[in-house]
N, C-alpha and C positions, 0 to 999 in steps of 0.2 A: 550458480544453484545449482544443486541437485534435483532436479525433478521428473516425473515419470513421465515417459513419451506420450506424444498424444494420443496415440491408438491402445497406449495399457488402459485396462478397463480395472484394475485395482487402484484405491483409493488410499493415499499415504496419507497420516498426520502430518501436522506442520512437526512434530518432535522429529518424524521419522526423516523428514527434508532437511531438518535441522543438522541431525546426525552425521546423515549421508553427505552432506555440504563441508560440512568443519573436517569431518574423516577425509575428504576428497583434500580439502585445503591443506590439510596439514601434513598429508604424503607428496605436495606437489608445489608448496608455494615457501619458498623461504621467510625467515621469520623477518628479515632484512627489508620486506617488502613493506611499507607503510601502510596500505590501504587496500582494498579490494571494493569495488562498486560493482552492483548486481545491477542486470536488464530482468525489465518482469517474464519475457520470454513468452508473451501470449498470456501470462496469468490474469485473470481479474484482478483490478485494483485493490480488492479487499483480500485476495489468497496474496497478491506479491508484500503487500504489507503483513497480514501475518506471518508469512514464512520468513521473512526479513526480522522481524521481531522473536520468534521462535530460533534462528541462528544464533542472535545477538544475546538472548535468555540460555543459550546451549553450555553445558559448564565445562567444555574441551578447553584446551588449551587453545586460544587466538592472539596469536600475538600483534594481528594486524586492526586498521579501524573496517569494519564492515559494513557498508552502506548503499545508498542507492541512485541509481544513473536511470529511472525510470521513463519512459516515452507515453504511451498509449496506457500503462498503469496510472499516470501523473495526471494526465490530460482529458481522459475519457468523460468524466463527468462533468469537467469544466467546458468542454467543446459542447457537449449536450445542452448542458444548461444556457449557456450563450445563445447556442442556435442561429447563431450569425446575425441574429438583431442587436441594434446597438441598446434597445431598451433591455437586453438580458445581460449588458456588459458586466455591471455589479455582481448579477447571479452566477455568472462565471468565472469573476474572479473570486465572488467566496468558495466554489466548489474546488478551485486551483489551490488556494489556501489552506483547504480542509484537508485535500489529499496529500501536499507538502509536509504539513503538521503532522498526520498520520504516518507518515513515511520517517521524517524526523525522528518522533518518538520511538518507530521502530528501529530503528539505526541506536538508538538508547535502550531498547531490549524493555519500552517501557508503555509498548504499544497494545492497548487493550481491544482485543477483537469485537467491530461493531461499534466502537464508541462515537466514528465519525462519520456521519452518513446525512443523507437530504433525502426528501422527494421532491420533484422538480414543479412547480406550477404558480398562478399568479400567489395563490394563497400563501403557499409555500416563501416566496421571496417577502413577502408584504408582514404575514404573522408569524410565521415560524422562525426566518430568518435570525430575528433577534433572541430567541429561545436556544438556538444553534451556538450563537456567539455566547451566551451564558454559558451553555452548555461546555463550549471549549474551552472557557475560560475556568471554570469547574475543575474540569478535567485536568487542566495543568497544574491546577492545585490538588491534584488526585483527589477529588468530592465528585466526581462523576463517574456515574456505572456504566453509561451506554444506552444503545439504542437509536444512534441517528447514523445512517450509511448511506453514501454516495448514490446517484440516478444512477451510474454505470458499474458501479464497487462489486457487483456479483456477475457480472457479465464477462465471458469467455471472450478475451481479448485475440485470440490468436485469428491468424487469418492464413488460411491453408491456401499452398501453393503460390506464398508472397517472394514475389523475384525484387530486387534493386536494381 
């Protein structure tokens, strides 16, 4: 995925990123390659989903399956919701499922920015989670307009000076 460097001050649109990414792939990856999986590269959960969606919506020639292999951008909200507490396991699972669904939709060019999200609290788990389940069901039927975002969806997941 072609994104601006961490020190770059210019903000590029998802469409700019899609065009740059598809152009780079067209110039370098043979059509015989069956698929390409993207890492999130420190993008927020939401940015990674939006960018993958834009890449799949881009009208250029794309002979490959373009999908995701995200780590932090798939797990951050789930880990935050879980908080290492047994009583939060279901909330963590719900967050992971939402991010997986968002990225699965983005892989099909069907993700709508901000349509899958949450706020974390006991009230959220007991009162709002059923509404989100309904919203996700409606979304899969094309009936939901958005407004729900994960707890870490907008967080920058870049880790400066990370070493393996």
